[in-house]
Structures are given as C-alpha cells and as structure tokens.
VOGU-257347 format. One record per residue: x, y, z of N, C-alpha, C, O, CB in turn; residue number from 1; chain; residue in three letters. Coordinates in steps of 0.02 Angstrom, whole numbers, plus 50000, padded with zeros to 5 digits. Glycine has a CB too. Example, Ala and Ser with C-alpha at 12.3 -4.5 7.8 and 13.67 -1.06 7.14 Angstrom:
! VOGU-257347
n.xx  n.yy  n.zz  ca.xx  ca.yy  ca.zz  c.xx  c.yy  c.zz  o.xx  o.yy  o.zz  cb.xx  cb.yy  cb.zz  zaba  zapa  firo
50660  49716  50390  50615  49775  50390  50660  49835  50390  50712  49834  50423  50565  49776  50452  1  A  ALA;
50642  49888  50354  50684  49947  50357  50645  50002  50394  50670  50057  50402  50704  49970  50286  2  A  SER;
END
This chain:
! VOGU-257347
n.xx  n.yy  n.zz  ca.xx  ca.yy  ca.zz  c.xx  c.yy  c.zz  o.xx  o.yy  o.zz  cb.xx  cb.yy  cb.zz  zaba  zapa  firo
54331  51954  51904  54317  51904  51957  54255  51865  51938  54203  51896  51924  54308  51938  52026  1  A  MET;
54257  51799  51936  54197  51760  51920  54143  51772  51971  54157  51783  52030  54215  51686  51915  2  A  PRO;
54081  51768  51949  54025  51776  51995  53982  51713  51994  53989  51671  51949  53983  51837  51976  3  A  THR;
53939  51706  52043  53899  51645  52049  53852  51636  51990  53838  51580  51970  53860  51645  52113  4  A  HIS;
53827  51692  51961  53780  51682  51907  53815  51653  51846  53784  51617  51807  53746  51747  51889  5  A  GLN;
53880  51667  51836  53916  51638  51780  53931  51565  51792  53939  51527  51744  53980  51676  51768  6  A  SER;
53935  51543  51854  53949  51474  51871  53885  51432  51874  53886  51374  51853  53986  51470  51937  7  A  LEU;
53832  51459  51900  53771  51421  51910  53725  51422  51850  53681  51380  51843  53734  51446  51970  8  A  SER;
53735  51472  51806  53690  51479  51749  53632  51525  51764  53592  51538  51719  53665  51412  51729  9  A  GLY;
53625  51550  51826  53571  51595  51843  53586  51665  51817  53644  51685  51813  53559  51597  51919  10  A  ALA;
53534  51702  51799  53544  51771  51776  53557  51816  51837  53549  51795  51894  53482  51796  51737  11  A  SER;
53578  51878  51823  53590  51926  51877  53527  51935  51919  53530  51937  51980  53613  51993  51849  12  A  ASP;
53469  51941  51886  53406  51952  51923  53388  51891  51965  53365  51899  52022  53349  51968  51874  13  A  ASP;
53399  51831  51939  53385  51770  51977  53430  51766  52038  53408  51748  52093  53393  51708  51934  14  A  GLU;
53494  51782  52029  53541  51780  52084  53523  51832  52137  53526  51818  52197  53612  51791  52060  15  A  LEU;
53504  51892  52114  53483  51944  52160  53423  51922  52201  53423  51931  52262  53467  52008  52121  16  A  LEU;
53372  51895  52168  53312  51873  52204  53329  51818  52254  53301  51817  52309  53260  51848  52154  17  A  GLN;
53373  51773  52236  53391  51718  52281  53428  51746  52342  53416  51723  52398  53435  51666  52245  18  A  ARG;
53473  51793  52333  53511  51821  52389  53465  51860  52436  53473  51857  52497  53567  51867  52364  19  A  MET;
53417  51896  52408  53369  51932  52450  53327  51882  52489  53315  51892  52549  53324  51978  52407  20  A  VAL;
53304  51830  52456  53260  51781  52489  53295  51742  52544  53264  51726  52595  53232  51732  52437  21  A  ALA;
53360  51728  52535  53396  51688  52584  53432  51730  52637  53465  51703  52681  53447  51644  52549  22  A  THR;
53427  51796  52632  53463  51839  52680  53444  51824  52752  53489  51820  52794  53448  51912  52665  23  A  HIS;
53380  51815  52769  53363  51801  52840  53394  51736  52865  53410  51730  52924  53289  51798  52848  24  A  PRO;
53402  51687  52821  53433  51624  52842  53508  51631  52851  53537  51602  52896  53418  51569  52790  25  A  GLU;
53539  51671  52807  53611  51679  52810  53632  51727  52866  53685  51717  52896  53637  51705  52743  26  A  ARG;
53592  51778  52879  53609  51828  52929  53550  51837  52977  53519  51890  52980  53628  51896  52896  27  A  PHE;
53535  51784  53013  53478  51783  53059  53499  51798  53130  53553  51827  53143  53444  51717  53057  28  A  GLY;
53457  51779  53177  53469  51795  53248  53534  51765  53274  53569  51797  53313  53410  51770  53290  29  A  ASP;
53550  51703  53253  53611  51671  53277  53672  51710  53254  53720  51719  53292  53615  51599  53253  30  A  ALA;
53671  51734  53193  53728  51773  53167  53737  51837  53207  53793  51853  53227  53717  51789  53092  31  A  TYR;
53682  51873  53219  53690  51938  53252  53705  51930  53327  53739  51972  53356  53626  51979  53244  32  A  TRP;
53682  51876  53357  53701  51863  53427  53776  51851  53431  53810  51876  53476  53663  51803  53456  33  A  ALA;
53802  51812  53383  53873  51799  53381  53912  51863  53365  53963  51876  53397  53889  51745  53329  34  A  TRP;
53889  51902  53317  53923  51964  53298  53926  52012  53357  53977  52044  53370  53888  51996  53237  35  A  PHE;
53870  52018  53392  53867  52064  53449  53916  52045  53504  53945  52088  53537  53796  52066  53477  36  A  THR;
53926  51980  53513  53970  51956  53566  54043  51957  53545  54086  51972  53586  53951  51887  53587  37  A  ALA;
54057  51942  53481  54126  51929  53460  54159  51984  53419  54220  51990  53418  54128  51867  53421  38  A  ARG;
54118  52024  53386  54147  52075  53341  54133  52145  53365  54178  52186  53368  54119  52066  53270  39  A  VAL;
54070  52160  53381  54050  52228  53399  54093  52259  53454  54108  52319  53450  53979  52228  53420  40  A  ALA;
54112  52222  53507  54151  52254  53560  54219  52280  53538  54249  52321  53572  54161  52204  53616  41  A  PRO;
54244  52257  53481  54309  52278  53457  54307  52334  53406  54358  52354  53379  54345  52219  53427  42  A  HIS;
54247  52361  53394  54240  52416  53346  54236  52483  53383  54208  52486  53438  54177  52406  53302  43  A  LEU;
54264  52536  53355  54259  52602  53387  54188  52631  53379  54146  52601  53346  54311  52651  53357  44  A  PRO;
54177  52688  53408  54111  52719  53406  54089  52741  53337  54030  52743  53321  54109  52778  53451  45  A  GLY;
54139  52759  53294  54124  52781  53226  54165  52739  53176  54211  52764  53145  54141  52857  53217  46  A  HIS;
54147  52676  53169  54188  52631  53128  54179  52644  53053  54126  52665  53029  54172  52559  53144  47  A  PRO;
54233  52630  53016  54230  52628  52943  54227  52554  52924  54271  52515  52942  54293  52664  52910  48  A  VAL;
54175  52535  52887  54162  52465  52872  54154  52456  52797  54119  52495  52764  54099  52441  52909  49  A  ILE;
54186  52404  52770  54180  52386  52700  54151  52316  52695  54171  52270  52732  54249  52390  52664  50  A  ILE;
54103  52307  52650  54079  52240  52633  54099  52226  52561  54072  52256  52515  54001  52234  52643  51  A  ASP;
54146  52180  52552  54171  52161  52486  54128  52105  52457  54118  52054  52489  54245  52140  52488  52  A  LEU;
54103  52115  52396  54055  52068  52369  53989  52077  52406  53961  52029  52431  54080  51995  52374  53  A  GLY;
53965  52139  52410  53910  52157  52454  53842  52131  52431  53794  52134  52468  53906  52232  52461  54  A  CYS;
53839  52105  52368  53775  52080  52344  53722  52135  52345  53737  52192  52327  53752  52021  52386  55  A  GLY;
53661  52119  52367  53607  52169  52366  53610  52221  52421  53566  52263  52426  53542  52134  52371  56  A  PRO;
53662  52219  52463  53673  52271  52512  53637  52262  52578  53637  52308  52620  53653  52335  52484  57  A  GLY;
53605  52205  52589  53564  52196  52649  53605  52192  52713  53583  52214  52766  53522  52135  52641  58  A  LEU;
53665  52162  52708  53707  52159  52768  53729  52229  52790  53729  52244  52850  53769  52115  52754  59  A  LEU;
53746  52271  52742  53765  52339  52760  53705  52379  52787  53713  52419  52832  53794  52375  52699  60  A  LEU;
53646  52367  52759  53586  52399  52787  53578  52380  52860  53563  52423  52902  53524  52378  52746  61  A  ARG;
53587  52316  52875  53579  52292  52944  53635  52319  52989  53622  52336  53047  53579  52216  52946  62  A  ASP;
53695  52324  52963  53750  52352  53002  53737  52426  53016  53751  52450  53071  53817  52344  52965  63  A  LEU;
53711  52462  52967  53696  52533  52977  53644  52544  53031  53647  52594  53068  53672  52563  52913  64  A  GLY;
53596  52498  53037  53545  52504  53089  53576  52494  53158  53553  52523  53207  53488  52454  53077  65  A  ALA;
53627  52451  53162  53659  52436  53225  53715  52484  53242  53731  52494  53301  53686  52365  53224  66  A  ARG;
53745  52515  53191  53799  52563  53202  53782  52627  53163  53811  52639  53110  53868  52534  53179  67  A  PHE;
53736  52668  53188  53714  52727  53151  53768  52779  53139  53760  52822  53095  53657  52758  53187  68  A  PRO;
53822  52776  53177  53877  52824  53167  53931  52797  53121  53983  52829  53112  53907  52843  53234  69  A  ALA;
53920  52738  53093  53971  52707  53050  53973  52739  52981  53924  52770  52959  53958  52631  53043  70  A  ALA;
54030  52731  52947  54038  52748  52877  54043  52683  52839  54089  52644  52850  54101  52795  52864  71  A  THR;
53996  52671  52794  53988  52605  52763  54000  52608  52688  53977  52654  52654  53918  52577  52778  72  A  LEU;
54036  52558  52663  54050  52552  52591  54035  52481  52569  54054  52432  52601  54123  52571  52575  73  A  TYR;
54000  52475  52512  53987  52410  52483  54012  52407  52411  53997  52451  52371  53913  52394  52486  74  A  GLY;
54050  52354  52395  54077  52346  52328  54057  52278  52300  54058  52228  52335  54155  52353  52329  75  A  TYR;
54038  52278  52236  54020  52217  52202  54035  52225  52128  54044  52281  52104  53944  52200  52214  76  A  ASP;
54039  52168  52092  54054  52170  52021  53991  52166  51978  53996  52170  51916  54101  52113  52003  77  A  VAL;
53933  52158  52009  53871  52149  51972  53828  52213  51976  53808  52232  52031  53831  52089  51998  78  A  THR;
53814  52246  51920  53775  52308  51922  53708  52301  51956  53686  52347  51990  53766  52334  51852  79  A  PRO;
53673  52245  51946  53607  52236  51976  53611  52237  52053  53565  52262  52086  53576  52171  51953  80  A  ALA;
53665  52210  52080  53673  52210  52153  53683  52281  52179  53652  52301  52228  53732  52166  52173  81  A  MET;
53725  52319  52145  53738  52387  52167  53675  52430  52161  53660  52469  52205  53795  52419  52125  82  A  ILE;
53638  52421  52106  53576  52459  52097  53526  52444  52152  53492  52489  52176  53545  52444  52029  83  A  ALA;
53522  52381  52172  53476  52362  52226  53498  52395  52291  53456  52422  52328  53473  52286  52234  84  A  HIS;
53562  52393  52306  53587  52423  52368  53574  52498  52371  53557  52525  52423  53660  52410  52375  85  A  GLY;
53582  52531  52314  53573  52604  52313  53501  52624  52324  53487  52681  52344  53597  52632  52247  86  A  GLN;
53454  52579  52313  53383  52594  52321  53355  52573  52388  53296  52584  52402  53344  52561  52266  87  A  GLN;
53397  52542  52430  53373  52519  52495  53353  52578  52541  53385  52631  52540  53427  52477  52529  88  A  LEU;
53301  52567  52579  53283  52614  52631  53320  52594  52694  53313  52538  52718  53205  52617  52642  89  A  ARG;
53358  52639  52722  53402  52624  52779  53380  52663  52840  53369  52724  52837  53476  52640  52762  90  A  CYS;
53372  52628  52896  53351  52660  52958  53410  52695  52993  53400  52741  53032  53320  52609  53005  91  A  ALA;
53471  52673  52978  53530  52702  53010  53576  52732  52958  53554  52767  52913  53567  52650  53050  92  A  GLY;
53641  52719  52966  53691  52746  52920  53677  52720  52849  53663  52661  52840  53763  52728  52943  93  A  ALA;
53680  52764  52800  53667  52745  52730  53733  52727  52697  53779  52769  52695  53631  52801  52692  94  A  LYS;
53739  52667  52671  53802  52647  52639  53814  52682  52572  53767  52705  52540  53804  52571  52629  95  A  PRO;
53877  52684  52553  53897  52704  52486  53912  52641  52446  53955  52602  52466  53958  52753  52487  96  A  THR;
53878  52632  52390  53887  52572  52349  53921  52591  52284  53908  52645  52255  53819  52538  52335  97  A  PHE;
53965  52546  52260  54000  52559  52197  54022  52494  52165  54036  52445  52199  54062  52605  52209  98  A  ALA;
54023  52494  52098  54051  52438  52061  54126  52437  52071  54160  52488  52061  54033  52442  51986  99  A  LEU;
54153  52380  52091  54226  52376  52101  54246  52303  52104  54213  52262  52136  54247  52413  52166  100  A  HIS;
54300  52287  52070  54328  52219  52070  54395  52221  52105  54445  52243  52077  54335  52191  51997  101  A  ASP;
54396  52199  52168  54457  52203  52208  54511  52155  52184  54569  52162  52202  54442  52189  52281  102  A  VAL;
54492  52107  52141  54543  52061  52115  54584  52093  52059  54635  52065  52039  54509  51997  52090  103  A  SER;
54561  52150  52033  54598  52184  51979  54616  52256  51995  54659  52285  51962  54557  52183  51915  104  A  THR;
54584  52285  52046  54596  52355  52063  54604  52363  52139  54569  52329  52177  54540  52400  52037  105  A  GLN;
54648  52407  52161  54654  52420  52233  54591  52453  52260  54555  52487  52223  54715  52463  52249  106  A  PRO;
54578  52443  52323  54521  52476  52355  54534  52551  52359  54590  52572  52370  54508  52447  52425  107  A  LEU;
54482  52592  52349  54490  52665  52351  54492  52692  52422  54453  52737  52440  54434  52699  52311  108  A  PRO;
54536  52664  52463  54541  52684  52533  54615  52689  52552  54657  52652  52526  54504  52634  52579  109  A  HIS;
54630  52735  52596  54698  52746  52617  54723  52689  52661  54684  52650  52688  54705  52812  52655  110  A  ALA;
54788  52684  52667  54820  52635  52711  54795  52646  52783  54792  52703  52807  54897  52640  52708  111  A  VAL;
54777  52592  52817  54758  52593  52887  54701  52643  52901  54706  52685  52945  54818  52611  52930  112  A  ARG;
54647  52637  52862  54591  52683  52869  54524  52648  52882  54473  52682  52890  54585  52724  52808  113  A  SER;
54524  52582  52885  54462  52543  52890  54464  52499  52952  54516  52469  52967  54450  52500  52826  114  A  VAL;
54408  52495  52988  54407  52456  53050  54381  52385  53041  54400  52340  53078  54364  52492  53101  115  A  HIS;
54337  52374  52991  54309  52308  52979  54298  52298  52905  54268  52339  52871  54243  52299  53018  116  A  LEU;
54324  52242  52879  54310  52220  52811  54274  52154  52816  54299  52106  52846  54375  52215  52768  117  A  VAL;
54215  52150  52787  54176  52088  52785  54176  52060  52715  54173  52097  52666  54103  52101  52809  118  A  SER;
54180  51994  52710  54179  51960  52645  54141  51895  52655  54165  51850  52689  54251  51947  52616  119  A  MET;
54082  51890  52624  54038  51832  52634  54029  51793  52569  54003  51820  52520  53970  51854  52662  120  A  SER;
54051  51731  52569  54040  51685  52513  54067  51712  52448  54036  51705  52395  53966  51669  52505  121  A  SER;
54126  51743  52451  54156  51772  52391  54228  51747  52380  54247  51731  52324  54156  51849  52396  122  A  VAL;
54267  51744  52434  54338  51731  52426  54352  51663  52394  54402  51656  52359  54373  51735  52494  123  A  LEU;
54309  51614  52405  54320  51548  52377  54318  51548  52301  54345  51503  52269  54269  51500  52403  124  A  HIS;
54285  51599  52271  54279  51603  52198  54344  51624  52165  54356  51607  52107  54223  51652  52180  125  A  VAL;
54386  51660  52201  54445  51691  52172  54499  51640  52158  54515  51598  52201  54471  51746  52217  126  A  LEU;
54529  51644  52099  54584  51599  52082  54647  51616  52121  54686  51572  52137  54598  51602  52007  127  A  ASP;
54656  51681  52137  54716  51703  52173  54694  51745  52233  54691  51806  52228  54763  51745  52126  128  A  GLU;
54679  51713  52289  54654  51751  52347  54706  51791  52385  54689  51841  52417  54622  51703  52395  129  A  PRO;
54769  51772  52381  54820  51806  52422  54828  51880  52404  54834  51921  52450  54886  51771  52415  130  A  LEU;
54829  51901  52340  54833  51973  52326  54773  52011  52353  54781  52068  52376  54838  51984  52251  131  A  PRO;
54715  51982  52352  54656  52015  52380  54662  52021  52456  54646  52074  52484  54592  51976  52362  132  A  VAL;
54686  51970  52488  54696  51973  52560  54749  52026  52578  54743  52059  52629  54717  51905  52588  133  A  LEU;
54800  52033  52536  54850  52084  52548  54820  52154  52543  54838  52199  52581  54908  52077  52498  134  A  ALA;
54774  52163  52496  54741  52228  52489  54695  52242  52548  54692  52299  52572  54701  52230  52424  135  A  GLU;
54661  52192  52573  54620  52200  52633  54664  52219  52692  54646  52264  52731  54580  52136  52648  136  A  ILE;
54719  52186  52699  54765  52200  52755  54793  52271  52750  54805  52303  52800  54822  52149  52756  137  A  ARG;
54803  52294  52689  54831  52362  52678  54785  52415  52707  54809  52463  52737  54842  52375  52603  138  A  ARG;
54719  52408  52698  54673  52461  52719  54652  52456  52792  54625  52504  52819  54612  52460  52675  139  A  VAL;
54663  52399  52824  54642  52391  52894  54688  52428  52942  54749  52428  52933  54638  52317  52912  140  A  LEU;
54658  52458  52992  54697  52489  53046  54731  52433  53085  54709  52376  53082  54652  52533  53092  141  A  VAL;
54784  52448  53122  54814  52397  53166  54762  52369  53214  54728  52406  53249  54874  52426  53205  142  A  PRO;
54755  52304  53214  54704  52273  53254  54635  52271  53221  54587  52247  53251  54699  52307  53319  143  A  GLY;
54631  52298  53159  54568  52297  53123  54547  52225  53108  54588  52179  53108  54573  52337  53059  144  A  GLY;
54483  52217  53094  54454  52149  53087  54437  52134  53014  54405  52174  52980  54391  52143  53131  145  A  ILE;
54459  52076  52992  54435  52047  52930  54387  51991  52948  54407  51942  52979  54493  52021  52885  146  A  PHE;
54323  51999  52930  54272  51950  52947  54258  51908  52885  54223  51930  52839  54207  51985  52973  147  A  LEU;
54285  51848  52884  54277  51802  52828  54222  51752  52843  54225  51716  52893  54344  51765  52813  148  A  LEU;
54172  51750  52801  54115  51705  52810  54107  51667  52744  54081  51694  52695  54048  51744  52828  149  A  HIS;
54130  51604  52743  54134  51571  52678  54120  51496  52684  54116  51468  52738  54202  51582  52646  150  A  ASP;
54113  51466  52625  54098  51395  52619  54154  51352  52648  54213  51369  52644  54085  51376  52546  151  A  TRP;
54134  51295  52677  54182  51244  52697  54161  51178  52666  54103  51168  52648  54186  51238  52775  152  A  ILE;
54209  51133  52659  54199  51071  52622  54147  51026  52655  54147  51015  52715  54265  51034  52615  153  A  ARG;
54102  51000  52613  54052  50951  52633  54056  50891  52585  54085  50897  52531  53981  50981  52633  154  A  GLN;
54028  50835  52605  54024  50779  52559  53972  50795  52505  53928  50837  52515  54005  50714  52597  155  A  SER;
53978  50762  52448  53932  50773  52393  53859  50759  52413  53816  50800  52398  53951  50730  52334  156  A  LEU;
53843  50702  52446  53773  50691  52465  53747  50745  52512  53689  50766  52506  53767  50623  52498  157  A  PRO;
53788  50768  52559  53767  50820  52606  53754  50885  52569  53705  50920  52583  53820  50831  52660  158  A  THR;
53798  50902  52522  53791  50964  52484  53728  50963  52441  53691  51013  52440  53853  50975  52440  159  A  TYR;
53714  50908  52407  53655  50903  52365  53591  50906  52408  53541  50935  52389  53656  50839  52323  160  A  LEU;
53594  50874  52466  53537  50877  52512  53525  50948  52536  53467  50969  52544  53547  50830  52572  161  A  ALA;
53579  50986  52549  53572  51056  52570  53538  51097  52516  53496  51139  52531  53642  51086  52586  162  A  TRP;
53555  51085  52454  53523  51123  52399  53448  51107  52396  53408  51151  52380  53558  51106  52331  163  A  ARG;
53430  51045  52409  53359  51027  52409  53323  51054  52470  53270  51085  52464  53351  50951  52405  164  A  ARG;
53352  51043  52530  53316  51057  52592  53318  51130  52612  53269  51156  52639  53345  51015  52647  165  A  ASP;
53373  51164  52600  53381  51234  52621  53362  51282  52564  53324  51329  52574  53452  51247  52644  166  A  VAL;
53389  51270  52505  53373  51314  52448  53306  51298  52417  53278  51339  52380  53427  51308  52395  167  A  LEU;
53280  51239  52432  53215  51220  52405  53215  51202  52331  53164  51206  52298  53168  51276  52415  168  A  GLY;
53273  51181  52306  53278  51160  52236  53248  51090  52227  53254  51049  52272  53351  51162  52211  169  A  GLU;
53217  51078  52170  53194  51012  52154  53251  50965  52139  53309  50986  52133  53146  51014  52097  170  A  GLY;
53236  50901  52133  53288  50850  52123  53329  50864  52060  53390  50861  52061  53257  50781  52118  171  A  GLU;
53295  50881  52005  53330  50892  51942  53374  50955  51946  53432  50955  51926  53280  50899  51884  172  A  VAL;
53345  51009  51973  53382  51072  51977  53440  51067  52026  53494  51093  52012  53335  51128  51998  173  A  GLU;
53430  51034  52082  53483  51029  52133  53542  50991  52105  53600  51006  52122  53457  50995  52196  174  A  SER;
53530  50941  52064  53585  50904  52034  53617  50942  51977  53678  50940  51968  53561  50835  52010  175  A  ARG;
53576  50975  51937  53605  51013  51881  53652  51067  51906  53708  51074  51882  53549  51045  51838  176  A  ARG;
53629  51106  51955  53671  51158  51982  53722  51130  52032  53778  51154  52036  53628  51212  52016  177  A  ARG;
53701  51079  52069  53743  51053  52122  53808  51023  52096  53861  51036  52124  53707  51002  52161  178  A  GLY;
53805  50984  52043  53866  50954  52016  53912  51006  51987  53973  50999  51988  53849  50901  51964  179  A  PHE;
53883  51060  51960  53924  51113  51932  53958  51154  51986  54016  51173  51979  53882  51159  51888  180  A  ARG;
53922  51167  52041  53948  51211  52093  53985  51174  52149  54020  51205  52188  53892  51250  52122  181  A  LEU;
53977  51108  52153  54010  51071  52207  54084  51084  52211  54109  51097  52266  53998  50997  52198  182  A  PHE;
54123  51082  52155  54195  51095  52161  54211  51166  52184  54264  51177  52214  54229  51082  52095  183  A  PRO;
54166  51213  52171  54178  51283  52190  54163  51294  52263  54203  51324  52300  54136  51330  52146  184  A  VAL;
54105  51271  52285  54084  51282  52354  54122  51239  52404  54125  51256  52463  54010  51268  52360  185  A  HIS;
54150  51185  52382  54183  51138  52428  54259  51136  52418  54291  51085  52427  54155  51068  52419  186  A  ASN;
54286  51193  52400  54358  51198  52386  54400  51195  52450  54452  51163  52451  54373  51262  52348  187  A  LYS;
54377  51229  52504  54419  51238  52563  54391  51203  52625  54330  51203  52636  54426  51312  52577  188  A  TYR;
54435  51173  52664  54418  51151  52731  54429  51208  52779  54461  51257  52761  54460  51088  52751  189  A  THR;
54403  51204  52842  54419  51256  52891  54494  51264  52901  54519  51320  52911  54386  51240  52958  190  A  PRO;
54531  51209  52898  54604  51212  52906  54637  51248  52847  54687  51284  52856  54634  51142  52912  191  A  GLU;
54609  51240  52787  54634  51276  52729  54625  51351  52738  54670  51390  52723  54599  51252  52665  192  A  ASP;
54566  51372  52762  54554  51443  52773  54602  51470  52826  54629  51525  52818  54481  51454  52795  193  A  TRP;
54613  51432  52879  54660  51454  52931  54730  51465  52902  54763  51515  52916  54662  51404  52989  194  A  GLN;
54752  51417  52861  54818  51422  52830  54822  51483  52785  54871  51520  52786  54834  51359  52791  195  A  TRP;
54769  51493  52744  54769  51548  52697  54772  51615  52733  54809  51660  52713  54707  51545  52653  196  A  LEU;
54733  51623  52786  54735  51686  52824  54803  51697  52856  54828  51753  52856  54680  51685  52878  197  A  LEU;
54833  51645  52884  54899  51652  52914  54951  51670  52861  54995  51711  52873  54919  51587  52949  198  A  ALA;
54946  51639  52803  54993  51653  52749  54989  51726  52727  55039  51754  52704  54979  51607  52689  199  A  GLU;
54929  51756  52733  54919  51826  52714  54937  51874  52770  54931  51935  52761  54847  51837  52692  200  A  ALA;
54959  51849  52827  54980  51892  52882  54926  51909  52932  54934  51956  52972  55006  51954  52854  201  A  GLY;
54871  51871  52932  54818  51881  52980  54824  51832  53038  54852  51778  53031  54749  51874  52947  202  A  PHE;
54798  51853  53095  54792  51810  53154  54719  51794  53166  54679  51840  53173  54825  51842  53217  203  A  THR;
54701  51731  53167  54632  51711  53180  54618  51716  53255  54647  51680  53295  54618  51639  53154  204  A  VAL;
54573  51761  53274  54556  51772  53344  54496  51730  53366  54490  51713  53425  54542  51845  53356  205  A  ARG;
54453  51714  53319  54393  51676  53336  54366  51644  53273  54378  51669  53218  54340  51722  53371  206  A  ASP;
54329  51591  53280  54294  51561  53224  54233  51523  53249  54232  51500  53306  54341  51514  53184  207  A  GLN;
54183  51518  53206  54121  51487  53226  54086  51458  53165  54090  51486  53111  54075  51538  53262  208  A  GLN;
54052  51403  53175  54012  51373  53122  53938  51379  53141  53912  51339  53180  54031  51299  53109  209  A  GLN;
53905  51430  53114  53835  51442  53129  53789  51407  53080  53730  51396  53094  53821  51516  53129  210  A  LEU;
53816  51388  53022  53778  51352  52972  53821  51292  52949  53882  51296  52950  53760  51398  52911  211  A  ARG;
53788  51238  52930  53825  51178  52911  53872  51190  52852  53923  51156  52845  53778  51122  52895  212  A  ALA;
53855  51238  52810  53893  51249  52748  53948  51300  52755  53991  51303  52711  53846  51270  52694  213  A  SER;
53949  51340  52808  53994  51398  52813  54030  51400  52880  54007  51375  52931  53955  51462  52801  214  A  HIS;
54088  51433  52878  54126  51447  52938  54141  51523  52939  54154  51553  52887  54193  51405  52941  215  A  GLN;
54139  51552  52999  54156  51623  53007  54223  51627  53043  54235  51593  53092  54100  51661  53046  216  A  ILE;
54267  51671  53016  54332  51683  53047  54338  51757  53063  54324  51800  53022  54390  51659  52999  217  A  PHE;
54359  51772  53125  54377  51840  53144  54453  51844  53143  54487  51815  53186  54347  51859  53216  218  A  VAL;
54479  51879  53093  54552  51884  53085  54573  51957  53093  54538  52003  53072  54574  51857  53016  219  A  ALA;
54631  51967  53124  54655  52035  53136  54721  52046  53100  54761  52000  53090  54663  52049  53211  220  A  THR;
54730  52108  53079  54793  52129  53047  54831  52171  53097  54815  52229  53109  54779  52169  52980  221  A  ALA;
54883  52141  53127  54920  52176  53180  54979  52215  53150  55016  52248  53187  54946  52126  53232  222  A  ASP;
END
C-alpha cells in the first residue's frame, strides 16, 4: 500500500513528526464533541476497536482514555509509526499495535468480532478500495460502525493555500509538495465517497465536515 512519505518525498521520521504535530488540529475539541454525540452512543460497554492506518497511535491513545474497557488494535505499514505507538503512555486501555497491510492481507480478526473500525486519511491512497472495504465489513458486527475520515476534493488554489496556512509550509515547499499530492488528496468528492460506501454494502448513517479538507462518514454494516 503506498504511503504518504513515498508520495510527498518526506522520510518516515518527517511524516511521523508532522502527524504528531498536527494531531490536535485533526482530532481536537470539535472532533470529540461530534464523536461523543454521533458515535459513542452506539458502542457497547466493552467495544473492540480497530484503527487502520493508525499512524503514531495518538487516536487510539485518546480512544483508550475515553473507553477504558475497550480492546484496541492499531495497524500501519510504516515501522516508525508502530514503534511510536508502542511507546506511548496511555491513561486508559493500552492498544495493541502491529505492522499490517490490509490491502494485501486479511485482518487477523474473526467474522463479526469488531464494533468500530476507524480509517483516517488512508483509503484515498488505495488503488483498489473495494476489497479493503469488504474486509472491514467482514469483521464488523451487525450494526458495527465504519468511521471513514478522509480527504474531499478542493480547488487547486484552495488546496495550496491550506498547505501554506494550516501546515505552515513556505511558498516553495507548498507548491513542490502540493502539485505532487493534489491529485491524491483531491481524488474523491463527498458524493464519490457515498457511492463507494454503498457499493461496498455500507449504509451511511451520518456525515459531517469538521475541516475544510475532510469529510467524516458514519457507515454501518447491517
């Protein structure tokens, strides 16, 4: 599965540092207020949760603090990300992290054994997303939630401005990386994501745009 560092030219360590630095912006108060209202009420007392493409593991750390009785799993294809997650100090449930590429291998979980699968800014990278969505659907319990949080299409000027204003890149860097990543980050419209989820057998129960660049979809596997 291609990773952002192979597309942007950043090293694993640079990508790791950037994900850690931008975590509060990506998963801040607005995100958790929305999650508490829209997702948390549908989870059981002892949920099994997977974060696919977990990056440095910070989302799972935060989920463990909010759901101390949860069983948490984080999978990523980058060793530096997994190593960072394994070293995190967790106030609640401690996640299990492992190297795993869901685009080439099935998830190590039984059929209908997982209550929530989260995937943030990963699915757009995959050349063939439908087999991965089928694997996610396989492990979800009936009514289980697939939480898709991914890029949506923006105009080129808006995207380049976002790289400057939000990521803090200079003019030269924002254009060097921006022109390379624009086709990747702006592949799908919200309607495209809706179609893709429906095609994979999911029902979209809710969606929200908390950031100009991303849309969140709450999809269930019935």
